N, C-alpha and C positions, 0 to 999 in steps of 0.2 A: 464597416459593420461586421460584427463577428457572427458567423453562423451559429444558430442556437435551436433548442428544442424545448417546447412547453406543452404539457399534456393536461394541465389543470387551469381552469379559469380562476382569476384572482378571487372572485367571490367564493368559489368552492374551497380554495385554500384557506380562506378566512374561517369558513364553517368547520373545516377539519381541525384547525388549530383551536378554535373555540370549544369543540367537542372534547379534544384531548385535555384542555384545561379543566373542563367540567368534570371529567372522570378522575383526574388527579386530585381535584378538590373533594370529591364525594367517595371514591373508592380508595384512592391512594395507592401506595406501594407496600409490599412486604419487604422490609429492609432487614435482612437476616444478620448483618454484621452488628454486634452490640455497640461497638465504638462509634460507628457512623449513626446508628439509630439514636444514641444518646446525644450526639452533636446536633442532630436535627431537632430533637426535643428541646435541647438547651437554646436553640436559635428561635424557638417559639412555634415550631410546626406542631400541629395537634396530632394526637394519637387516638385511634379508634379503640373501642373496647376489645376488639380481636387483635390488637397490637399493630395494625397497619398504620403507616405514617401518611397523613394527609398533606397535600401540597396546595395551600390556598392560592387562588388565582393571582393575587398581588405578589406573592413570593416568586411564583414562576415567571411572571412578567418582569420583575426586577432582575432575576437571574439572566433572562434573555437580554435585558438592557445592558448589564455589565459584562457579559461574556464577550471577549474580543471578536471582531469581525474577521480578523486575520492575524497571523503571526509568522515569524520567520523560523526556519529550521536550519541549523548549522552543521557543518561537517566536523569530523574529529579535529581538523586543523583550525577550527574556529571561523572558517569562511562561510558566508551565507550560501546555501545550496537550494533553498526552496522558499517561496513566499506563498503561504497557504491562505487562500481567501479569494474573494471576488469570483471571476470565472476562469482563474488560472488552473490548468489541469496538469497533474503529475501522475505518471504511471509507475507503479512499484510492484515488486513480486507479491504474490499472494502468500498467505500464512496458513498454518494449522495442518500441513502435510504430515502424514505418518510414514510414508515410504518415498523412495526415489525410484524413478524409472531409469535404470542404469543405461547410459548412452553407449556403453561399450558392449553390453550383452543383450540389451532389450528386456531385461528382467526387472519387474517391480519388486523391490525388496526393502528391508529395513535399512535405514541410512547409518553411515558411520560419520565420525567427526571429519575424516578426510573428504567425504562427499560434501559435507557442509562447507568446508574450507574451499573446495573447488567451486562450489556455487558462488560464494562471496567473491572469489578471485575473478570469476566470469562476469558477475554483475558489476564489479568495480569499473569495467571498461565499456559498459553499454551506454550509448549516448542518450537514449530516450528513457532511461531509468535513473532519475536524479537521486533517489535514495532507495535503500534496500529494506529487507524485512527478514526476521528470523523465521524463514519460510517453512521449515520442517524440523522434526525432532530427530535426534540421533540415539541409537540404542546402546552406545558404549560408555554412557555416563549415568551416574545415579539420578533418578528422577527429580529429587528435591533440589538439585543444582543444575539441571539441564537447561533451564532458562538463562542462568548466568553464563553457562559454558557456551551457549550459542552466541550470546552477546560478546563474549571474549573473542570468539572466532571472527565475528564481524569487526570488532575494534582493531584486531591485529592483521587483518587482511584487506581492509579498505578504509578510506577516509570519508566515505559517504555516510550521511545520517542513516538511521535504521528505525523501522517500525518494529516494536517488540512487545513484551508483556511478561508478567510473572505467572508461573504455574501454581504457586502456593500463596497462602495468606501472608507470608512474611518474606516474599521474594524481592519486592521492590527496593527496600533499603540497600540490600547487597548490590543490586544492579546500579542504583544511583551512585553508590560509592565508587563503583568501577568507572562510570562515565566521568565522575568528578576528577579522576586522575588526569584527564586531558583538559582540564580547566584549572583556573586559579582558585579552586574551592567550590563549595556548594552555591554561593551567591552567583558566581560566574556561570555555573551550569544553569541556574534559573534564567539568567540574562541571555544565554546563548545555548538553548536546548539542542541536543543532538539526536533526540529520539522522540517518537510518539508511542505511547503505550495503549494497548487495547483493553478496554473495560467491557466485558460482555454482560448485557442484560439477559437474565436467565430465561425470560419468558413467563407467561402467566402473571405479569405485573409483579415481578419479584427480582431482587438482587441478592446473590449468594454471599456467604461470609467472605470468600476470597475476593470477589469483585468489590465489596464494600471496603475492605481493608486496603486493597490495592488502589482504590480511588483516593482514599485519604493520603496514602503514602506518596502517590504520584503528584497530587496537587500540592502537597507540602514541599516536595522536592523540586517543584517547578517543571515537572515533566508534562508536556501536553498529552491529553488523552483523547481517544476516539471512543464514543459510546456506540457499541455495535450489538444491537439485538439480532438474534437469528429468527426472523419472522417467518414462520412456516405457514403459508397460505393453505387453508383447508385442514390444518391440524390444530395449531394453537392460536391462529388468527383467522379472520374471515377469509373466505375463498375469493371475495370480490376485492378489486383494487382499492376502492375508497375506504371500505371497512378496514382492510389490512393497513392502509396508510394511517388511519386513526390509531390503531393499536400500536403501530411502529412509533408514531409521534409521541404517544404517551410514555413509552419506555425511554425514549431518548430525552425528552424534556425533563423527566425525573432525574436522569443522570446529570444533565447539564445543571439543573437546580441544585443538586447535592454538591457538585463541584464548586459552584459559586457560594454556597453556604460555608464550605470549608475555607475557601479563599477567593473573595471577589476578584474578578479579572483573570481567573485561571483559563488558559486556552483549552477549548474543547471542540472537537469535531462532531457534527451531527452525522453519525455513521450508520452502517447496517450491513447485514449479510443475509438478505431474504432468499427464500427458496419456495417452490411449490411442493406440496405433498401429493405425489402421484398415487391416485387411489388404487389403480390396478396392480402396480408392481411395488408399491410401498417404498419408493425412492424419493429423494428430495433434490431435484435438479436446480442448481443455482443459475444455469444458463437458460432455463425455461423462459419463454417470451413474457409470461405473466410476471415472473420475478423481476425481469428487467424493467417492465412497466412500473412495478412497485418501486424499484430503485429510482427511476426518474421522477416518480410522484413525490417521494419523501424528500428528494433533493430540491424539488420545487418548493416544498414547504420550508425547508431549511433556508433556502435563499431568500424567501419572503421575510424571514425573521432576521436576516443579516448574519447568519452563522456559517462558518466554514464546514465543508462536507467531505464525507468519505463513503465509499461503497465498494463492494466486491463485484467487480465486472472485469472485462477483458480476460476471461477465463473460459474453460470448457469442461463439460462433463464427459467428454470422450476419453478413451483409455490410452490413446497414443496420438502422435502428431499426424492427423489425417484430415480429410476434407471437413468432417464435422468440427474438429478442433479449430481449423482455420476460420470456418464460417462463424462459429459461436464467438471466438475471440475477437475477430475484426468487427463483427456486428455490434457486440456489446461495448467494445472500446469506442466505437464511433458514437453510440448512444451516450456513453458516459461523457465524452468530450463535448458533444452538442448540449448536454444538460449542464455542463460546467462543474462536474464533480472535481473537487480540489485534489483528493488523494484517492486514486483508483487502485485498489488491491486486486491482483489476479494474475498478471503475467507469470507464466511458468507452471500454472496449476492445471491438473487434469483430474478426472474421476471424482467429482463432488468434493474437491479440495483435499482429497486424501493422498494424492500422488504428485510429486514435483518432478519436472523434467527440464534438464538443462537445454536440450535442443529446442523444446518449446519456448523456453525463455528467450533464446536468441531470435527465434521466429517472431515471438510477440514483440520484442524490441523493434523489429522491422515494421510490424503492423502499427505499433504505437507511433512510430515516426511518421508514417503516412497519415494517420489520424490527426496528429498535432499539426501537420502541414495543412490539412483540410480546414481546420477551425481557426486558422489565422484570419484576421480582419480583411475583408474584401474592400479594396479602395482603388481609386483612380491612380494610375501610374503613367502619366503622360500618354494615355491611350484614349482620351475622349476630349475633343473629337478625334477621328481617326484619319483625317485628310492626309497628314504627313505620312502615315504608315501605308496608306493606299498608294500614294505617289511613289514611295520606295518599292513597293511590290510591283507596280507597273513598270518601273525602270529596270529592276533587276530580276523579276520573275520569282523572287524568293525574299525572305526576310532573315535568313540565317546569319548574314553579316551586317544587318542593319544596326546602327548605334543603339536603338531601343532594345533590340534582342540581346546584344552583347552586354548592355548594362543590367538587364533585369533577369536573364535566364538563370544565373547561379542561385538566386533566391526563390524565383517563381517556379522552377521545375525541380521537383524532389527526386533525387537519385536514391533509390532504396538500397538496402544491403545487398551485397553480391549473392546472397542465398535466395533472393527473389528473382525468378527467371524472367528476364526481359529480352532474351536473345531469340534468334530464329531456331527452327527445329534442327537444322544441320549443325549449327554450333553447339546446341544442347547435346546432340548425339556424340559429337567429337569429344565433348567434356565428360562422357561416360553415361549419358542419359539418366542422371540421378534424380530420384524423386525428392520432394521437399524434406522429408525426414532425414534422408542421407546427406543432403546439402547442409542441413542444420547441424547434424552431428559433426560434419567436417568443420563447420564454423566454430563449434564448441572446442574441438581439439586445437584448431589454429589459435583461438584466443587464449586458451589455457597455456599453450606452449609459449605465447608471447607475453604472458603476465610477468610483471616484475614485483617481487615481494615488497609490500609496504614496510617502511622502516619504523620500528617502534623502540623507544627508549628501553634498554634492558631493565632498568630499575622499575619502570612502570609495568613492563611485562611480568616481572617477578612478583610485583604486588598484586596484579590481576590474578595470577595463579594462586597466590597465597589466600586471597579472599575466597576463591572458589574451593580450594582444598580444605579450608577450615570448616566447611559445611559437609564434607564427605563423611559417611558413616561406615560403610563396609568396604568401599573401594580404596585400595591402597595408594593409587596414583591417578593423575589425570591422563586421559588418552594422549598418545603421542601423535602429533600432527606435524609431519616434516614440512619445512618451508618449501615454497615452490622452487623447482629447478630453474637455474639461470636460463634465459632465452638463448637459443642458438643464434648464430650470426644471421641466418636467414629470417629468424623470427623477430629480431631486434628492429624496432621502428627506424625508418630512415633518419640518420643523423642523431639517433637517440643514444643515451648513455645509461648504463646500468647503475642503479642506486645501490649503495653499500647496505648490506643487511647484517646487523650485528648478531642476529640469532644464528645465521649461517656461519659467521666467523667463529662463534663459540663452539 
């Protein structure tokens, strides 16, 4: 049996879904993208006098029926890295950061391309982060190509898949062209997708021009999408959990339906980034306990419909890696895993998703490892009845060398990252009496020093740069991001060999 969490009765879930379908059929959505609006009209969806598109119940139900219950995500190398669906949980870095918390100075500042490359190099080696995200923006590239530039840095510094998205109405085709360079063309990219793109529902039952066009382009290119409303409880959604869940479900079902109208069978995640609106200080905490309750509620709705899920959890609104950050991250990560969220966006994020921290990312990787260990299926392992184990204990006065212990302890006892303190006080003092943020910073530096540059075909790298450079307006050249230095002898993994890097050779 797998540990799980349910906060809604099945009958209540049915009423929530029924109400969402009713609203979609009577109020509909403001679809601001003219291309998508026309496609919906051509598909037979009615239009109100005020221009809103109505979503009849049978159309929504057919979209839910044909939307895949799961899909696979592949790495740059074409290997399967994640199976998205069921109760399978994957933790990935959060997105939408505007700054980085510099682990060398402690300063929250605008990020550079080198900061982003270091983040990808760090994330490439984290065991509990199966795919990455274009987590924060960089200030040294023109805005209209910054989405493609971040994807370039991902593709040339890691082989892991990536959650990304376009910043402009016409950004997706450029990014799809870049990813297709690592496949045998566009059809192969559809068959083996290497990215999930975020489509944001604007709120107030509306989809913006950018979101509409990006949805069309992603679905046609075969890029899986996650529909992510930013549901603000008490501001643009009811302050109550059930009411907010209905509003959230309306937005997501509209996105899922539009994706299936474009191409039936398109993979879509039922996602979200809810927050509460704090009345006294006008902030929007995503780690608020009510927001987490809404996360688990809409995930229950999605699972009842057989749809894969995404949520912003395993994050913190704290400003640094402190007790609040640890508590909010671990608590919400555990809730996400118990609820069975397939793609959990959040590790590395601080300060209302505004700031990204590399030390927090390695700390979160350790927390996610413990959470994933907790939600494994609980089953008998030659331990019921326990007569044999009791006989062994009575004979030896311990079980440390018992055959049962020797067989099962490597998988049953989770050994966390060295940055998690499991030593006595004397040993901790001898090691420098370092707090968690200091240990996490040391771990970041150790991992960056041990990173070995991912090898990229020089012709592909040149073509990637050409695609991005062609869209520059005022900037004369792309930012210079030096390859990672070779690991020193002490940093090199035992028995490991350095991979040749053609960029360094040039």
